[in-house]
C-alpha positions, 0 to 999 in steps of 0.5 A: 186390112179388115175389109180385105179379110172380109172380102176374102172370107166372103168370096172364098167361103161364104158365097159358095156355100150360100149358092150351093145351099140355094141350089139345093133348096131350089132343087128340093122345091122343084121336086115339091119336097116338104121342108125343102130348106131343112133338107137342103141344109142336111144335104149340104152338110152331107156334101161337106162331110163327103168332101172331107171324108179322106181327111177324117179317114186319115186322121182316124187311121193315124189315131189308131196307129198312135193308140197301138204304139202308146204302150211302147211310147209310155215304156220309153218315156218311163225308161228315159225319164231323166234324159 
């Protein structure tokens, strides 16, 4: 069981990120950019954030809506405290 989980983790999560990181690193080396590995880490982080932006945006919008209706929820929880 442990090896199966490790295999899935490696094949789905770890190796693709390492391959993307190495691709970016080689691209920055080809462009002769100093500190290529650091910039490749930054670029990979930016790519991941860009890919996950729709989820972060939706979470932020839901948090704003909940903050907007929080006074009403507090009122109802105080009103129906015994129920």
